[in-house]
C-alpha positions in Angstrom: 78.4 79.4 103.2 78.9 76.9 100.4 77.1 75.9 97.2 73.6 74.4 97.7 74.5 71.6 95.2 78.0 70.1 94.9 78.7 67.4 92.4 80.1 64.4 94.3 83.8 63.8 93.5 85.4 60.4 94.0 87.9 60.7 96.8 90.7 59.1 94.8 90.2 61.7 92.1 90.3 64.5 94.6 93.8 63.4 95.9 95.1 62.6 92.4 94.1 66.1 91.2 96.4 67.7 93.7 99.5 69.5 92.2 102.6 67.3 92.3 104.5 69.9 94.4 102.3 69.2 97.4 102.9 66.6 100.1 101.5 63.2 99.0 98.4 61.8 100.7 98.7 58.2 101.8 96.1 55.7 103.0 96.5 54.4 106.6 96.7 50.5 106.4 93.5 48.9 107.7 91.5 52.1 107.0 92.0 52.4 103.2 88.8 51.2 101.7 88.0 54.4 99.7 87.0 52.9 96.4 83.3 53.9 96.6 83.7 57.1 98.7 82.6 60.4 97.2 82.9 63.8 98.8 80.7 66.9 98.5 82.5 69.2 101.0 85.4 69.8 103.3 85.9 71.0 106.8 88.7 71.6 109.3 86.4 72.3 112.2 84.3 69.4 113.4 81.5 71.8 114.3 81.2 72.8 110.6 81.2 69.3 109.1 78.2 68.4 106.9 77.2 65.0 105.5 79.5 64.0 102.7 82.5 66.1 104.0 86.2 65.2 104.1 87.3 66.1 107.6 90.9 67.4 107.9 92.1 66.9 111.4 94.8 69.6 111.9 97.2 70.0 114.9 96.0 72.8 117.2 97.6 75.0 119.8 95.7 73.1 122.6 94.3 69.9 121.2 94.8 68.0 118.0 91.9 68.0 115.5 92.0 64.2 115.5 90.5 64.3 119.0 87.3 65.6 117.5 87.0 62.9 114.9 84.0 61.4 116.7 82.1 64.7 116.4 83.0 64.9 112.7 81.8 61.3 112.0 78.5 61.9 113.8 78.0 65.0 111.6 78.4 62.9 108.5 82.1 63.0 107.5 82.9 60.3 105.0 86.7 60.4 105.2 89.4 61.7 107.5 92.8 63.2 106.6 95.3 63.9 109.4 99.0 64.0 110.0 101.2 61.3 111.7 100.6 62.7 115.1 96.8 62.4 114.7 96.7 58.9 113.1 96.4 56.9 116.3 93.6 59.0 117.8 91.6 59.2 114.5 92.0 55.5 113.8 90.8 54.5 117.3 87.8 56.7 117.0 87.0 55.3 113.5 87.2 51.8 114.9 84.7 52.7 117.6 82.3 55.1 115.8 82.1 54.2 112.2 84.2 52.8 109.3 85.4 55.5 107.0 88.7 55.7 105.2 91.6 57.4 106.9 94.6 59.2 105.2 97.7 60.9 106.4 100.0 63.5 105.0 102.7 65.8 106.2 102.3 69.6 106.2 98.5 69.4 106.2 98.0 73.2 106.0 99.4 73.1 102.5 96.7 70.7 101.4 93.6 72.4 102.8 93.2 75.2 100.2 93.9 73.1 97.1 91.6 70.3 98.3 88.9 72.9 99.0 89.3 74.3 95.5 88.9 70.9 93.9 85.9 69.8 96.0 84.0 73.1 95.7 85.0 73.5 92.0 86.3 77.0 92.6 89.5 76.8 90.4 90.2 79.7 88.1 89.7 77.4 85.1 86.0 77.2 85.8 84.2 79.2 83.1 81.5 80.6 85.4 83.8 81.4 88.3 83.5 85.1 89.3 86.4 87.5 88.3 88.2 87.9 91.6 89.9 91.1 93.0 92.1 90.8 96.0 93.3 93.7 98.1 96.1 93.7 100.7 98.0 96.3 102.7 97.9 97.6 106.2 95.3 100.3 105.7 92.5 100.8 103.2 91.7 97.2 102.3 88.0 97.3 103.4 87.2 100.6 101.7 89.0 99.7 98.5 87.0 96.4 98.2 83.7 98.3 98.8 84.8 100.9 96.1 85.6 98.1 93.7 82.2 96.5 94.2 80.4 99.9 93.9 82.3 100.6 90.6 81.5 97.2 89.2 77.9 97.5 90.2 77.9 100.8 88.3 79.1 98.9 85.3 76.1 96.5 85.6 78.0 93.6 87.1 76.7 91.4 89.9 79.2 91.5 92.8 80.2 89.5 95.9 82.4 90.4 98.9 84.6 88.8 101.5 86.1 91.0 104.1 86.4 92.4 107.6 82.8 93.6 107.9 80.7 91.1 106.0 80.5 88.3 103.5 78.1 88.9 100.6 77.4 86.2 98.0 74.3 87.7 96.4 72.0 87.0 99.3 71.7 88.4 102.8 75.0 89.8 104.0 76.6 87.7 106.8 78.8 89.3 109.5 82.4 88.3 109.2 84.5 87.0 112.1 87.8 87.1 110.2 89.2 89.6 107.7 89.7 86.5 105.4 87.8 83.3 106.3 89.5 79.9 106.5 90.2 78.3 103.1 87.3 75.8 103.2 85.0 78.8 103.7 86.7 80.9 101.1 86.4 78.2 98.4 82.8 77.3 99.6 81.8 81.0 99.2 83.5 81.2 95.8 81.6 78.1 94.8 78.3 79.6 96.1 79.0 82.8 94.1 79.5 80.7 91.0 76.3 78.8 91.7 74.4 82.1 92.0 75.8 83.5 88.8 77.8 86.3 90.5 80.2 87.8 88.0 82.7 89.6 90.1 84.0 89.5 93.7 86.3 91.5 95.9 88.2 90.1 98.8 90.4 91.5 101.6 93.5 89.5 101.9 95.2 90.0 105.3 98.8 89.1 106.2 97.3 86.5 108.6 95.3 85.0 105.7 98.5 84.5 103.7 100.6 83.4 106.6 98.0 80.9 107.8 97.3 79.7 104.2 93.7 80.8 104.1 93.9 81.8 100.5 95.8 78.8 99.2 94.3 77.5 96.0 92.7 81.0 95.3 93.8 82.7 92.1 93.1 86.4 91.7 92.5 88.0 88.4 93.8 91.3 89.8 95.5 91.9 93.2 96.0 95.4 94.7 98.4 96.8 97.3 97.5 99.8 99.4 100.4 100.5 101.7 102.6 99.0 104.5 102.8 100.6 107.9 103.6 99.3 111.4 101.0 96.7 112.5 100.8 93.0 113.4 104.5 92.9 114.5 103.3 90.6 117.3 102.8 88.0 114.5 105.5 88.9 112.0 108.3 90.3 114.2 109.8 92.9 111.8 108.6 95.1 109.0 110.7 93.1 106.5 109.0 89.9 107.5 105.6 91.6 107.3 106.5 92.8 103.8 107.6 89.3 102.7 104.2 87.8 103.7 102.3 90.5 101.8 104.6 90.0 98.8 103.4 86.4 98.4 100.1 87.7 97.1 101.8 89.1 94.0 103.5 85.9 92.8 102.4 84.3 89.5 101.0 81.4 91.5 98.4 83.7 93.1 97.6 86.5 90.5 98.2 87.4 86.9 98.0 91.2 87.3 99.0 93.5 90.2 98.2 97.1 90.9 100.6 98.6 93.5 100.5 102.0 95.0 104.1 103.3 95.0 103.8 106.4 97.3 106.6 105.2 99.5 109.6 102.8 99.6 107.5 99.8 100.6 105.3 100.2 97.6 108.3 100.5 95.3 109.8 97.4 96.9 106.6 95.6 96.3 106.5 96.6 92.7 110.0 95.3 92.2 109.4 92.1 94.1 106.1 91.2 92.3 106.2 88.3 89.9 102.9 89.2 88.3 102.4 91.8 85.6 102.6 95.1 87.5 100.9 98.5 87.1 102.2 101.1 89.5 100.0 103.9 90.9 101.1 107.1 92.5 98.4 108.7 94.6 100.4 111.2 96.8 100.6 114.6 95.2 103.6 116.8 95.7 104.9 119.9 93.9 108.0 118.0 92.7 107.0 115.2 90.3 110.6 114.1 90.2 110.8 113.6 94.0 112.6 110.6 95.3 110.7 108.6 98.0 112.2 108.4 101.4 114.5 105.4 101.4 115.4 105.7 97.7 114.0 103.9 94.6 112.7 105.1 91.3 111.4 108.6 90.9 107.7 108.9 91.9 106.8 110.3 88.5 107.7 106.9 86.9 104.4 105.4 88.1 102.1 104.1 85.3 99.0 105.8 86.7 99.1 109.1 88.6 96.6 111.1 90.7 96.6 114.8 89.8 94.5 118.0 90.2 93.2 117.2 93.7 90.6 119.6 95.0 88.3 119.7 98.0 84.6 119.2 97.2 82.4 119.2 100.3 83.8 116.7 102.8 85.5 114.8 100.0 87.6 115.4 96.9 87.6 115.6 93.2 90.7 114.5 91.3 92.0 113.3 87.9 93.7 110.0 87.2 96.2 109.8 84.3 97.4 106.6 82.6 100.5 105.5 80.7 98.9 105.9 77.3 97.4 109.3 77.8 94.2 108.0 79.5 92.5 110.5 81.8 89.6 110.1 84.1 87.9 112.6 86.4 86.8 111.1 89.6 85.1 112.0 92.9 85.0 110.6 96.4 82.5 112.0 98.9 84.2 110.4 101.9 86.5 112.5 104.0 90.2 111.9 104.0 92.9 112.1 101.3 93.5 108.4 101.8 90.1 107.8 100.2 91.6 109.3 97.0 94.2 106.5 97.2 91.5 103.9 97.8 89.3 105.2 94.9 92.3 105.4 92.5 93.4 101.9 93.4 89.9 100.5 92.9 89.7 102.3 89.5 93.0 101.0 88.2 92.3 97.5 89.4 89.0 97.5 87.5 90.8 98.9 84.4 93.4 96.2 84.8 90.7 93.5 84.5 90.0 94.6 81.0 87.2 97.2 81.4 87.4 100.2 79.0 88.3 103.6 80.3 85.2 105.2 78.8 83.0 102.6 80.5 84.7 103.2 83.9 84.3 107.0 83.5 80.6 106.6 82.7 80.1 104.4 85.7 82.0 106.8 87.9 79.8 109.7 86.7 76.5 107.9 86.9 76.9 105.8 90.1 79.3 107.9 92.3 80.9 104.7 93.5 83.5 106.3 95.6 81.0 107.9 97.9 79.7 104.5 99.0 79.2 104.3 102.7 81.5 101.8 104.3 80.5 100.8 107.9 82.9 102.1 110.5 85.2 103.7 107.9 85.1 107.5 108.1 81.4 107.0 108.9 79.7 110.4 109.5 77.2 110.2 112.4 76.6 114.0 112.7 77.6 117.2 110.9 77.7 119.9 113.7 79.9 119.0 115.3 81.4 116.7 112.7 81.1 113.4 114.5 83.0 110.5 112.8 83.7 106.9 113.6 86.7 105.3 111.9 88.6 102.0 112.2 92.0 103.7 112.5 93.8 101.4 114.9 97.5 101.8 114.1 99.8 104.9 114.1 99.7 105.6 110.3 96.0 105.2 110.0 95.4 107.4 113.1 97.7 110.1 111.7 96.0 110.1 108.3 92.6 110.2 109.8 93.4 113.0 112.2 95.0 115.1 109.5 92.0 114.6 107.3 89.3 115.6 109.8 90.9 118.7 111.2 88.1 121.4 111.2 88.8 124.3 108.9 88.1 127.1 111.5 91.3 128.0 113.4 89.5 128.2 116.7 87.7 124.9 116.3 88.8 121.9 118.2 89.7 118.4 117.1 88.7 115.8 119.8 89.8 112.2 119.5 88.7 109.2 121.6 90.8 106.0 121.1 92.7 103.2 122.8 94.8 100.2 121.9 93.9 96.5 121.5 95.1 94.1 124.1 97.4 91.2 123.3 98.6 92.9 120.2 101.8 94.8 119.2 102.6 96.8 122.3 105.3 99.0 120.6 102.6 100.9 118.7 100.8 102.1 121.8 103.1 105.0 122.8 103.4 105.9 119.1 99.7 106.2 118.7 99.5 108.3 121.9 102.2 110.6 120.5 100.5 110.8 117.2 97.2 111.9 118.8 98.9 114.5 121.0 100.6 116.1 118.0 97.5 116.2 115.8 94.5 116.7 118.1 93.5 119.4 120.6 91.9 117.1 123.1 93.1 113.5 123.5 90.8 111.1 125.4 92.5 107.7 126.0 90.1 104.9 126.8 89.7 101.2 126.3 89.6 99.4 122.9 89.3 95.5 123.1 91.6 94.6 126.1 91.0 90.9 125.6 92.8 89.2 128.5 95.3 92.0 129.2 94.9 94.6 132.0 93.0 97.6 130.8 94.9 100.1 132.9 98.3 98.9 131.6 97.1 99.2 128.0 95.9 102.8 128.6 99.1 103.7 130.4 101.2 102.7 127.3 99.1 105.0 125.2 99.1 107.8 127.8 102.9 107.7 128.2 103.4 108.3 124.5 100.9 111.2 124.5 102.4 112.9 127.6 106.0 112.5 126.4 105.2 114.0 123.0 103.3 116.9 124.7 106.2 117.7 127.0 108.9 117.2 124.4 107.2 119.3 121.8 105.6 121.8 124.2 102.2 121.0 122.8 99.0 122.7 124.0 96.8 119.6 123.7 94.7 118.4 126.7 95.2 114.7 127.6 92.5 112.8 129.5 92.0 109.2 130.6 88.3 108.2 130.7 86.8 104.8 130.8 84.7 102.8 130.1 84.6 103.7 126.5 80.9 104.8 126.4 81.7 107.4 129.0 84.7 108.6 127.1 82.6 109.1 124.0 79.9 111.0 126.0 82.6 113.3 127.5 84.0 114.0 124.1 80.7 115.2 122.8 80.1 117.2 126.0 83.3 119.1 125.3 82.4 119.8 121.7 80.9 122.9 120.0 79.1 122.9 116.6 82.3 123.9 114.7 84.4 121.1 116.3 85.2 117.6 115.1 84.8 114.5 117.3 86.6 111.4 116.1 86.0 108.0 117.7 88.9 105.8 116.4 90.0 102.2 116.6 86.9 100.0 116.5 84.9 101.1 113.5 82.1 98.7 112.7 82.6 96.4 115.7 79.6 95.9 118.0 81.2 93.8 120.7 84.1 94.7 123.1 86.0 91.6 124.4 87.0 91.9 128.1 88.5 88.9 129.9 86.7 86.4 127.5 83.4 88.2 127.7 81.8 90.0 124.8 80.2 93.2 125.9 77.8 95.0 123.6 79.4 98.2 122.4 78.9 100.1 119.1 80.8 103.4 118.8 78.3 104.6 116.3 75.4 104.0 118.6 77.2 105.6 121.6 78.2 108.6 119.5 74.7 109.1 118.2 73.3 108.8 121.8 75.7 111.4 123.1 75.0 113.8 120.3 71.3 113.5 121.0 71.8 113.9 124.7 73.6 117.2 124.2 71.2 118.6 121.6 73.1 118.1 118.4 71.7 116.7 115.2 72.3 113.1 114.1 72.1 111.7 110.6 68.7 110.0 110.1 70.2 106.4 109.8 71.8 106.8 113.3 69.0 108.6 115.2 68.3 107.3 118.7 64.6 107.0 119.6 63.7 108.7 122.9 
């Protein structure tokens, strides 16, 4: 996705417009005739090159991008930029395939985002660029971005979206392969939004995106922080390193305003570390407003915005939101889970931080009910009796919050959970997730998630060990089952359920493929859950009904 029309930019101007702090770009002798070259796009994947593109040949884990220079030239690349290691391969290909200028620079990754912003004209200085909201944190990013967009739509704004589930730039939604796309795609999408007159856009910003420089050159009008809990330690190593990556989003170089939930010590640390103008938000409600968070820090009552007066309303909640100057809003979320109060409050304060008046936000909240917007695979209700829910909860904190929020009210009713763990990811969280399920559910069914190239049985055993140890240590009454494949586990869960029970299918959410040993197998938890409900005579919401 990129603009339909891009004004050609002289290649020399593109390089000269780069900030002085970035590595210099130098022509390779003998391949430096760039006087008349103009570019209309940029790509780091030879398969995505279009005519008029600058191809950046990056080093890869297996092969260097310079080895794909021929494919890039055949697709229409008008210039190549690589590092010292790629110069020889790129130059040899250019000599054989076609004469285009060749450039080299160190630390190529640092250049991709800024170059993309220049070429696609997505810099924040552009008058018609959409106002941009970025959300980071371990859990809640997807739902918060959907809530932001729903609230902005209620205010009459046109909206765009970049995230885990889909990319939306005013036309047909496109399924997303990454939480945050690579930076040429990010800037191309922003350029497309500008071209289509989209006024606002919300983007999920993962730690991978920051670490891999996918959002370099992007400037957010408002950035929000949900929470930080154990996840992605296979990439970051420690929670402190994970935090440090997230904190990069809240520097002056990336955003002007930050809204940070300070319900725990990580949120307080983020508020203190942020270089942008910070608004703090407290969404956890306790009887003691002067409570100190675990780990120390400022009293929780010191937050600028605070959630109060939480009350159940149907499956969701009604609550009030109080601001630093006496502002007060009354809000509602129809989605289950107290964490959706946090997501709704964060979305609200981020929109307020962008300059929208409190009265306008209250009117939009009343008229559009933005915080009941359906989010695919996020607390998605497939049936009511039993309550049959699909959620993306795939780490210990998210699983705990979800299980706590869907516990059926009747004392004799059962909470049944089906989940697994992803292969080739942080193995330390597997037994923690098993223990969490054992402590909070009545029936725990351990199955497969996405094993990737790892042995499925070993993954399941890691989860089962945690569940069984917690059951034995705490003398719990829960039943623990191992059932696979996943579709059979979902079917068995519904077979065990009565109308008053709750069946939660956790971990995969909106995903429709299960990756096993390099093969993508069709598997949609929502479809399997609807099929099982139908098989056992339970009702299914109209949008999920299975035709017989």
